[in-house]
Biotite code that builds the C-alpha atoms (Angstrom):
import biotite.structure as struc

atoms = struc.array([
    struc.Atom([11.467, 136.357, 116.116], chain_id="A", res_id=1, res_name="UNK", atom_name="CA", element="C"),
    struc.Atom([12.045, 136.825, 112.395], chain_id="A", res_id=2, res_name="UNK", atom_name="CA", element="C"),
    struc.Atom([9.674, 134.615, 110.601], chain_id="A", res_id=3, res_name="UNK", atom_name="CA", element="C"),
    struc.Atom([6.569, 133.382, 111.697], chain_id="A", res_id=4, res_name="UNK", atom_name="CA", element="C"),
    struc.Atom([4.907, 132.527, 108.116], chain_id="A", res_id=5, res_name="UNK", atom_name="CA", element="C"),
    struc.Atom([5.664, 129.066, 106.265], chain_id="A", res_id=6, res_name="UNK", atom_name="CA", element="C"),
    struc.Atom([5.259, 128.995, 102.746], chain_id="A", res_id=7, res_name="UNK", atom_name="CA", element="C"),
    struc.Atom([4.157, 125.216, 102.364], chain_id="A", res_id=8, res_name="UNK", atom_name="CA", element="C"),
    struc.Atom([1.281, 126.007, 105.155], chain_id="A", res_id=9, res_name="UNK", atom_name="CA", element="C"),
    struc.Atom([0.446, 129.117, 103.187], chain_id="A", res_id=10, res_name="UNK", atom_name="CA", element="C"),
    struc.Atom([0.045, 126.871, 100.211], chain_id="A", res_id=11, res_name="UNK", atom_name="CA", element="C"),
    struc.Atom([-2.234, 124.552, 101.994], chain_id="A", res_id=12, res_name="UNK", atom_name="CA", element="C"),
    struc.Atom([-4.511, 127.209, 103.365], chain_id="A", res_id=13, res_name="UNK", atom_name="CA", element="C"),
    struc.Atom([-4.687, 129.047, 100.344], chain_id="A", res_id=14, res_name="UNK", atom_name="CA", element="C"),
    struc.Atom([-5.569, 125.598, 98.373], chain_id="A", res_id=15, res_name="UNK", atom_name="CA", element="C"),
    struc.Atom([-8.856, 125.320, 100.669], chain_id="A", res_id=16, res_name="UNK", atom_name="CA", element="C"),
    struc.Atom([-10.115, 128.416, 98.724], chain_id="A", res_id=17, res_name="UNK", atom_name="CA", element="C"),
    struc.Atom([-9.511, 127.598, 95.433], chain_id="A", res_id=18, res_name="UNK", atom_name="CA", element="C"),
    struc.Atom([-12.367, 127.697, 93.267], chain_id="A", res_id=19, res_name="UNK", atom_name="CA", element="C"),
    struc.Atom([-14.460, 130.001, 95.305], chain_id="A", res_id=20, res_name="UNK", atom_name="CA", element="C"),
    struc.Atom([-15.354, 133.470, 93.633], chain_id="A", res_id=21, res_name="UNK", atom_name="CA", element="C"),
    struc.Atom([-12.905, 136.109, 94.131], chain_id="A", res_id=22, res_name="UNK", atom_name="CA", element="C"),
    struc.Atom([-14.241, 138.179, 96.931], chain_id="A", res_id=23, res_name="UNK", atom_name="CA", element="C"),
    struc.Atom([-15.290, 135.309, 98.840], chain_id="A", res_id=24, res_name="UNK", atom_name="CA", element="C"),
    struc.Atom([-12.042, 133.680, 98.440], chain_id="A", res_id=25, res_name="UNK", atom_name="CA", element="C"),
    struc.Atom([-10.030, 136.681, 99.575], chain_id="A", res_id=26, res_name="UNK", atom_name="CA", element="C"),
    struc.Atom([-12.006, 137.279, 102.650], chain_id="A", res_id=27, res_name="UNK", atom_name="CA", element="C"),
    struc.Atom([-11.875, 133.633, 103.554], chain_id="A", res_id=28, res_name="UNK", atom_name="CA", element="C"),
    struc.Atom([-8.061, 133.728, 103.351], chain_id="A", res_id=29, res_name="UNK", atom_name="CA", element="C"),
    struc.Atom([-7.757, 136.742, 105.180], chain_id="A", res_id=30, res_name="UNK", atom_name="CA", element="C"),
    struc.Atom([-9.959, 135.137, 107.679], chain_id="A", res_id=31, res_name="UNK", atom_name="CA", element="C"),
    struc.Atom([-8.191, 131.726, 107.915], chain_id="A", res_id=32, res_name="UNK", atom_name="CA", element="C"),
    struc.Atom([-4.599, 133.625, 108.064], chain_id="A", res_id=33, res_name="UNK", atom_name="CA", element="C"),
    struc.Atom([-5.928, 135.957, 111.026], chain_id="A", res_id=34, res_name="UNK", atom_name="CA", element="C"),
    struc.Atom([-6.881, 132.571, 112.555], chain_id="A", res_id=35, res_name="UNK", atom_name="CA", element="C"),
    struc.Atom([-3.693, 130.990, 112.165], chain_id="A", res_id=36, res_name="UNK", atom_name="CA", element="C"),
    struc.Atom([-1.477, 134.119, 113.000], chain_id="A", res_id=37, res_name="UNK", atom_name="CA", element="C"),
    struc.Atom([-3.457, 135.926, 115.582], chain_id="A", res_id=38, res_name="UNK", atom_name="CA", element="C"),
    struc.Atom([-2.323, 139.482, 115.450], chain_id="A", res_id=39, res_name="UNK", atom_name="CA", element="C"),
    struc.Atom([-0.015, 139.309, 112.622], chain_id="A", res_id=40, res_name="UNK", atom_name="CA", element="C"),
    struc.Atom([-2.646, 139.688, 109.702], chain_id="A", res_id=41, res_name="UNK", atom_name="CA", element="C"),
    struc.Atom([-4.266, 142.734, 108.556], chain_id="A", res_id=42, res_name="UNK", atom_name="CA", element="C"),
    struc.Atom([-7.994, 141.822, 108.179], chain_id="A", res_id=43, res_name="UNK", atom_name="CA", element="C"),
    struc.Atom([-9.107, 144.992, 106.484], chain_id="A", res_id=44, res_name="UNK", atom_name="CA", element="C"),
    struc.Atom([-8.885, 144.969, 102.765], chain_id="A", res_id=45, res_name="UNK", atom_name="CA", element="C"),
    struc.Atom([-7.315, 148.030, 101.458], chain_id="A", res_id=46, res_name="UNK", atom_name="CA", element="C"),
    struc.Atom([-6.942, 147.251, 97.581], chain_id="A", res_id=47, res_name="UNK", atom_name="CA", element="C"),
    struc.Atom([-5.115, 149.646, 95.518], chain_id="A", res_id=48, res_name="UNK", atom_name="CA", element="C"),
    struc.Atom([-3.113, 149.542, 92.266], chain_id="A", res_id=49, res_name="UNK", atom_name="CA", element="C"),
    struc.Atom([0.544, 149.084, 91.693], chain_id="A", res_id=50, res_name="UNK", atom_name="CA", element="C"),
    struc.Atom([2.699, 149.156, 88.985], chain_id="A", res_id=51, res_name="UNK", atom_name="CA", element="C"),
    struc.Atom([6.362, 147.426, 89.580], chain_id="A", res_id=52, res_name="UNK", atom_name="CA", element="C"),
    struc.Atom([8.651, 145.900, 86.819], chain_id="A", res_id=53, res_name="UNK", atom_name="CA", element="C"),
    struc.Atom([6.272, 147.223, 84.053], chain_id="A", res_id=54, res_name="UNK", atom_name="CA", element="C"),
    struc.Atom([3.686, 144.969, 85.653], chain_id="A", res_id=55, res_name="UNK", atom_name="CA", element="C"),
    struc.Atom([0.082, 146.795, 86.718], chain_id="A", res_id=56, res_name="UNK", atom_name="CA", element="C"),
    struc.Atom([-1.852, 144.665, 89.133], chain_id="A", res_id=57, res_name="UNK", atom_name="CA", element="C"),
    struc.Atom([-3.884, 145.542, 92.167], chain_id="A", res_id=58, res_name="UNK", atom_name="CA", element="C"),
    struc.Atom([-2.977, 144.297, 95.640], chain_id="A", res_id=59, res_name="UNK", atom_name="CA", element="C"),
    struc.Atom([-3.992, 144.708, 99.652], chain_id="A", res_id=60, res_name="UNK", atom_name="CA", element="C"),
    struc.Atom([-1.251, 144.258, 101.989], chain_id="A", res_id=61, res_name="UNK", atom_name="CA", element="C"),
    struc.Atom([-1.898, 141.459, 104.683], chain_id="A", res_id=62, res_name="UNK", atom_name="CA", element="C"),
    struc.Atom([1.445, 141.381, 106.721], chain_id="A", res_id=63, res_name="UNK", atom_name="CA", element="C"),
    struc.Atom([4.471, 143.744, 106.482], chain_id="A", res_id=64, res_name="UNK", atom_name="CA", element="C"),
    struc.Atom([7.539, 143.956, 108.709], chain_id="A", res_id=65, res_name="UNK", atom_name="CA", element="C"),
    struc.Atom([11.217, 144.166, 108.490], chain_id="A", res_id=66, res_name="UNK", atom_name="CA", element="C"),
    struc.Atom([11.632, 140.538, 107.578], chain_id="A", res_id=67, res_name="UNK", atom_name="CA", element="C"),
    struc.Atom([8.447, 139.365, 105.867], chain_id="A", res_id=68, res_name="UNK", atom_name="CA", element="C"),
    struc.Atom([5.434, 140.426, 103.862], chain_id="A", res_id=69, res_name="UNK", atom_name="CA", element="C"),
    struc.Atom([2.335, 138.781, 102.646], chain_id="A", res_id=70, res_name="UNK", atom_name="CA", element="C"),
    struc.Atom([-0.224, 140.330, 99.795], chain_id="A", res_id=71, res_name="UNK", atom_name="CA", element="C"),
    struc.Atom([-2.814, 139.120, 97.736], chain_id="A", res_id=72, res_name="UNK", atom_name="CA", element="C"),
    struc.Atom([-2.290, 140.414, 94.366], chain_id="A", res_id=73, res_name="UNK", atom_name="CA", element="C"),
    struc.Atom([-3.640, 139.883, 90.653], chain_id="A", res_id=74, res_name="UNK", atom_name="CA", element="C"),
    struc.Atom([-5.203, 141.342, 87.736], chain_id="A", res_id=75, res_name="UNK", atom_name="CA", element="C"),
    struc.Atom([-8.725, 140.920, 86.545], chain_id="A", res_id=76, res_name="UNK", atom_name="CA", element="C"),
    struc.Atom([-7.454, 141.697, 83.031], chain_id="A", res_id=77, res_name="UNK", atom_name="CA", element="C"),
    struc.Atom([-3.797, 140.368, 82.976], chain_id="A", res_id=78, res_name="UNK", atom_name="CA", element="C"),
    struc.Atom([-0.515, 141.851, 82.931], chain_id="A", res_id=79, res_name="UNK", atom_name="CA", element="C"),
    struc.Atom([3.101, 141.055, 82.461], chain_id="A", res_id=80, res_name="UNK", atom_name="CA", element="C"),
    struc.Atom([6.604, 142.122, 83.634], chain_id="A", res_id=81, res_name="UNK", atom_name="CA", element="C"),
    struc.Atom([9.823, 141.837, 85.086], chain_id="A", res_id=82, res_name="UNK", atom_name="CA", element="C"),
    struc.Atom([10.053, 140.444, 88.705], chain_id="A", res_id=83, res_name="UNK", atom_name="CA", element="C"),
    struc.Atom([13.325, 142.426, 89.818], chain_id="A", res_id=84, res_name="UNK", atom_name="CA", element="C"),
    struc.Atom([16.199, 140.740, 91.482], chain_id="A", res_id=85, res_name="UNK", atom_name="CA", element="C"),
    struc.Atom([15.969, 140.985, 95.021], chain_id="A", res_id=86, res_name="UNK", atom_name="CA", element="C"),
    struc.Atom([17.699, 140.111, 98.409], chain_id="A", res_id=87, res_name="UNK", atom_name="CA", element="C"),
    struc.Atom([14.778, 138.364, 99.566], chain_id="A", res_id=88, res_name="UNK", atom_name="CA", element="C"),
    struc.Atom([12.966, 134.953, 98.547], chain_id="A", res_id=89, res_name="UNK", atom_name="CA", element="C"),
    struc.Atom([9.345, 135.450, 97.027], chain_id="A", res_id=90, res_name="UNK", atom_name="CA", element="C"),
    struc.Atom([6.853, 132.592, 97.232], chain_id="A", res_id=91, res_name="UNK", atom_name="CA", element="C"),
    struc.Atom([3.573, 132.690, 95.012], chain_id="A", res_id=92, res_name="UNK", atom_name="CA", element="C"),
    struc.Atom([0.481, 130.677, 95.635], chain_id="A", res_id=93, res_name="UNK", atom_name="CA", element="C"),
    struc.Atom([-1.640, 130.729, 92.360], chain_id="A", res_id=94, res_name="UNK", atom_name="CA", element="C"),
    struc.Atom([-5.332, 131.135, 93.621], chain_id="A", res_id=95, res_name="UNK", atom_name="CA", element="C"),
    struc.Atom([-6.800, 131.652, 90.460], chain_id="A", res_id=96, res_name="UNK", atom_name="CA", element="C"),
    struc.Atom([-5.875, 131.843, 86.547], chain_id="A", res_id=97, res_name="UNK", atom_name="CA", element="C"),
    struc.Atom([-2.177, 131.030, 85.400], chain_id="A", res_id=98, res_name="UNK", atom_name="CA", element="C"),
    struc.Atom([1.165, 132.593, 85.844], chain_id="A", res_id=99, res_name="UNK", atom_name="CA", element="C"),
    struc.Atom([3.534, 131.936, 83.018], chain_id="A", res_id=100, res_name="UNK", atom_name="CA", element="C"),
    struc.Atom([7.262, 132.506, 83.897], chain_id="A", res_id=101, res_name="UNK", atom_name="CA", element="C"),
    struc.Atom([10.710, 132.424, 82.475], chain_id="A", res_id=102, res_name="UNK", atom_name="CA", element="C"),
    struc.Atom([14.222, 132.745, 83.956], chain_id="A", res_id=103, res_name="UNK", atom_name="CA", element="C"),
    struc.Atom([17.795, 133.610, 82.863], chain_id="A", res_id=104, res_name="UNK", atom_name="CA", element="C"),
    struc.Atom([18.703, 130.003, 83.523], chain_id="A", res_id=105, res_name="UNK", atom_name="CA", element="C"),
    struc.Atom([16.304, 128.522, 80.984], chain_id="A", res_id=106, res_name="UNK", atom_name="CA", element="C"),
    struc.Atom([16.012, 130.415, 77.819], chain_id="A", res_id=107, res_name="UNK", atom_name="CA", element="C"),
    struc.Atom([13.720, 128.073, 76.306], chain_id="A", res_id=108, res_name="UNK", atom_name="CA", element="C"),
    struc.Atom([11.275, 126.372, 78.497], chain_id="A", res_id=109, res_name="UNK", atom_name="CA", element="C"),
    struc.Atom([8.619, 128.456, 80.294], chain_id="A", res_id=110, res_name="UNK", atom_name="CA", element="C"),
    struc.Atom([6.913, 127.530, 83.374], chain_id="A", res_id=111, res_name="UNK", atom_name="CA", element="C"),
    struc.Atom([3.183, 127.506, 83.940], chain_id="A", res_id=112, res_name="UNK", atom_name="CA", element="C"),
    struc.Atom([1.667, 127.826, 87.140], chain_id="A", res_id=113, res_name="UNK", atom_name="CA", element="C"),
    struc.Atom([-1.925, 126.918, 87.871], chain_id="A", res_id=114, res_name="UNK", atom_name="CA", element="C"),
    struc.Atom([-4.476, 127.099, 91.068], chain_id="A", res_id=115, res_name="UNK", atom_name="CA", element="C"),
    struc.Atom([-2.617, 125.561, 94.094], chain_id="A", res_id=116, res_name="UNK", atom_name="CA", element="C"),
    struc.Atom([0.821, 125.841, 92.700], chain_id="A", res_id=117, res_name="UNK", atom_name="CA", element="C"),
    struc.Atom([3.645, 127.393, 94.728], chain_id="A", res_id=118, res_name="UNK", atom_name="CA", element="C"),
    struc.Atom([6.227, 129.574, 92.612], chain_id="A", res_id=119, res_name="UNK", atom_name="CA", element="C"),
    struc.Atom([9.604, 130.438, 94.277], chain_id="A", res_id=120, res_name="UNK", atom_name="CA", element="C"),
    struc.Atom([11.945, 133.247, 93.114], chain_id="A", res_id=121, res_name="UNK", atom_name="CA", element="C"),
    struc.Atom([15.061, 132.965, 95.115], chain_id="A", res_id=122, res_name="UNK", atom_name="CA", element="C"),
    struc.Atom([16.914, 135.759, 96.328], chain_id="A", res_id=123, res_name="UNK", atom_name="CA", element="C"),
    struc.Atom([19.246, 137.411, 93.527], chain_id="A", res_id=124, res_name="UNK", atom_name="CA", element="C"),
    struc.Atom([17.572, 135.545, 90.731], chain_id="A", res_id=125, res_name="UNK", atom_name="CA", element="C"),
    struc.Atom([15.020, 137.073, 88.156], chain_id="A", res_id=126, res_name="UNK", atom_name="CA", element="C"),
    struc.Atom([12.112, 136.141, 85.853], chain_id="A", res_id=127, res_name="UNK", atom_name="CA", element="C"),
    struc.Atom([9.967, 137.198, 83.459], chain_id="A", res_id=128, res_name="UNK", atom_name="CA", element="C"),
    struc.Atom([6.303, 136.752, 84.103], chain_id="A", res_id=129, res_name="UNK", atom_name="CA", element="C"),
    struc.Atom([2.718, 136.981, 82.813], chain_id="A", res_id=130, res_name="UNK", atom_name="CA", element="C"),
    struc.Atom([-0.344, 136.910, 85.092], chain_id="A", res_id=131, res_name="UNK", atom_name="CA", element="C"),
    struc.Atom([-3.453, 135.668, 82.475], chain_id="A", res_id=132, res_name="UNK", atom_name="CA", element="C"),
    struc.Atom([-6.404, 137.414, 82.793], chain_id="A", res_id=133, res_name="UNK", atom_name="CA", element="C"),
    struc.Atom([-8.071, 136.696, 86.156], chain_id="A", res_id=134, res_name="UNK", atom_name="CA", element="C"),
    struc.Atom([-4.929, 135.641, 87.943], chain_id="A", res_id=135, res_name="UNK", atom_name="CA", element="C"),
    struc.Atom([-4.645, 136.005, 91.667], chain_id="A", res_id=136, res_name="UNK", atom_name="CA", element="C"),
    struc.Atom([-1.778, 135.389, 93.938], chain_id="A", res_id=137, res_name="UNK", atom_name="CA", element="C"),
    struc.Atom([-1.099, 135.124, 97.667], chain_id="A", res_id=138, res_name="UNK", atom_name="CA", element="C"),
    struc.Atom([2.613, 136.484, 97.761], chain_id="A", res_id=139, res_name="UNK", atom_name="CA", element="C"),
    struc.Atom([5.001, 136.059, 100.570], chain_id="A", res_id=140, res_name="UNK", atom_name="CA", element="C"),
    struc.Atom([8.244, 137.595, 100.626], chain_id="A", res_id=141, res_name="UNK", atom_name="CA", element="C"),
    struc.Atom([11.074, 136.859, 103.253], chain_id="A", res_id=142, res_name="UNK", atom_name="CA", element="C"),
    struc.Atom([14.291, 138.558, 103.752], chain_id="A", res_id=143, res_name="UNK", atom_name="CA", element="C"),
    struc.Atom([15.307, 142.236, 104.302], chain_id="A", res_id=144, res_name="UNK", atom_name="CA", element="C"),
    struc.Atom([12.058, 143.528, 103.053], chain_id="A", res_id=145, res_name="UNK", atom_name="CA", element="C"),
    struc.Atom([12.849, 147.171, 102.981], chain_id="A", res_id=146, res_name="UNK", atom_name="CA", element="C"),
    struc.Atom([15.442, 146.458, 100.233], chain_id="A", res_id=147, res_name="UNK", atom_name="CA", element="C"),
    struc.Atom([12.355, 145.558, 97.656], chain_id="A", res_id=148, res_name="UNK", atom_name="CA", element="C"),
    struc.Atom([10.942, 149.118, 98.108], chain_id="A", res_id=149, res_name="UNK", atom_name="CA", element="C"),
    struc.Atom([12.686, 150.779, 95.385], chain_id="A", res_id=150, res_name="UNK", atom_name="CA", element="C"),
    struc.Atom([11.434, 148.630, 92.756], chain_id="A", res_id=151, res_name="UNK", atom_name="CA", element="C"),
    struc.Atom([7.806, 148.158, 94.477], chain_id="A", res_id=152, res_name="UNK", atom_name="CA", element="C"),
    struc.Atom([7.632, 151.945, 94.367], chain_id="A", res_id=153, res_name="UNK", atom_name="CA", element="C"),
    struc.Atom([9.157, 152.318, 90.914], chain_id="A", res_id=154, res_name="UNK", atom_name="CA", element="C"),
    struc.Atom([6.312, 152.557, 88.833], chain_id="A", res_id=155, res_name="UNK", atom_name="CA", element="C"),
    struc.Atom([4.628, 155.023, 91.344], chain_id="A", res_id=156, res_name="UNK", atom_name="CA", element="C"),
    struc.Atom([7.801, 157.045, 91.417], chain_id="A", res_id=157, res_name="UNK", atom_name="CA", element="C"),
    struc.Atom([7.914, 156.933, 87.324], chain_id="A", res_id=158, res_name="UNK", atom_name="CA", element="C"),
    struc.Atom([4.460, 157.988, 87.029], chain_id="A", res_id=159, res_name="UNK", atom_name="CA", element="C"),
    struc.Atom([4.848, 160.569, 89.699], chain_id="A", res_id=160, res_name="UNK", atom_name="CA", element="C"),
    struc.Atom([1.802, 158.916, 91.275], chain_id="A", res_id=161, res_name="UNK", atom_name="CA", element="C"),
    struc.Atom([2.135, 160.453, 94.735], chain_id="A", res_id=162, res_name="UNK", atom_name="CA", element="C"),
    struc.Atom([-1.043, 158.841, 95.890], chain_id="A", res_id=163, res_name="UNK", atom_name="CA", element="C"),
    struc.Atom([0.219, 155.060, 95.143], chain_id="A", res_id=164, res_name="UNK", atom_name="CA", element="C"),
    struc.Atom([3.390, 156.160, 96.893], chain_id="A", res_id=165, res_name="UNK", atom_name="CA", element="C"),
    struc.Atom([1.809, 157.401, 100.067], chain_id="A", res_id=166, res_name="UNK", atom_name="CA", element="C"),
    struc.Atom([-0.746, 154.760, 100.501], chain_id="A", res_id=167, res_name="UNK", atom_name="CA", element="C"),
    struc.Atom([2.053, 152.045, 100.061], chain_id="A", res_id=168, res_name="UNK", atom_name="CA", element="C"),
    struc.Atom([4.494, 153.554, 102.445], chain_id="A", res_id=169, res_name="UNK", atom_name="CA", element="C"),
    struc.Atom([1.456, 154.656, 104.963], chain_id="A", res_id=170, res_name="UNK", atom_name="CA", element="C"),
    struc.Atom([0.331, 150.890, 104.970], chain_id="A", res_id=171, res_name="UNK", atom_name="CA", element="C"),
    struc.Atom([3.870, 149.421, 104.991], chain_id="A", res_id=172, res_name="UNK", atom_name="CA", element="C"),
    struc.Atom([4.909, 151.602, 107.905], chain_id="A", res_id=173, res_name="UNK", atom_name="CA", element="C"),
    struc.Atom([1.718, 151.200, 109.933], chain_id="A", res_id=174, res_name="UNK", atom_name="CA", element="C"),
    struc.Atom([1.985, 147.419, 109.678], chain_id="A", res_id=175, res_name="UNK", atom_name="CA", element="C"),
    struc.Atom([5.708, 147.452, 110.338], chain_id="A", res_id=176, res_name="UNK", atom_name="CA", element="C"),
    struc.Atom([5.286, 149.374, 113.543], chain_id="A", res_id=177, res_name="UNK", atom_name="CA", element="C"),
    struc.Atom([2.412, 147.181, 114.636], chain_id="A", res_id=178, res_name="UNK", atom_name="CA", element="C"),
    struc.Atom([4.835, 144.157, 114.074], chain_id="A", res_id=179, res_name="UNK", atom_name="CA", element="C"),
    struc.Atom([7.828, 145.950, 116.112], chain_id="A", res_id=180, res_name="UNK", atom_name="CA", element="C"),
    struc.Atom([5.268, 146.650, 118.942], chain_id="A", res_id=181, res_name="UNK", atom_name="CA", element="C"),
    struc.Atom([4.827, 142.949, 118.972], chain_id="A", res_id=182, res_name="UNK", atom_name="CA", element="C"),
    struc.Atom([8.675, 142.071, 119.331], chain_id="A", res_id=183, res_name="UNK", atom_name="CA", element="C"),
    struc.Atom([9.012, 141.113, 115.502], chain_id="A", res_id=184, res_name="UNK", atom_name="CA", element="C"),
    struc.Atom([11.544, 142.381, 113.279], chain_id="A", res_id=185, res_name="UNK", atom_name="CA", element="C"),
])
């Protein structure tokens, strides 16, 4: 079993919680996901700051395996940065606020994603992005997840932030081990 999550199902589940205050929205989405995917969703919220691709946000990891990850990510004050070029597909459902993006393929037109919209960053592609103030995302990655860790940890390495490095790796490894014990890669 390599993939258990479906991006369209995640979008439909998230849309039920749009417009709800942040803390209640996060708790409700996590509860919905844990019910839909028993044993595969972390129900403890463990929020921490992360800097990757120049963007600073705060996140909690809901699922991590060798082939998938699922996080809640956002910023109460906004941020912008570089997506990175990955060997995975990354889906983002906007829960609140707006996400603005642009790509190498279209230098003139930006794309604005609003609550309920599903964005896709295809493997081997990149985008510039801006999360406006109060933007929150349900982000799902599918593919060889360990290949993402260098960029995901780049800001913590650059700033010599051992606390974020430790917390990220501790959570990721704990959840990966839990999934491996369930027979999921």
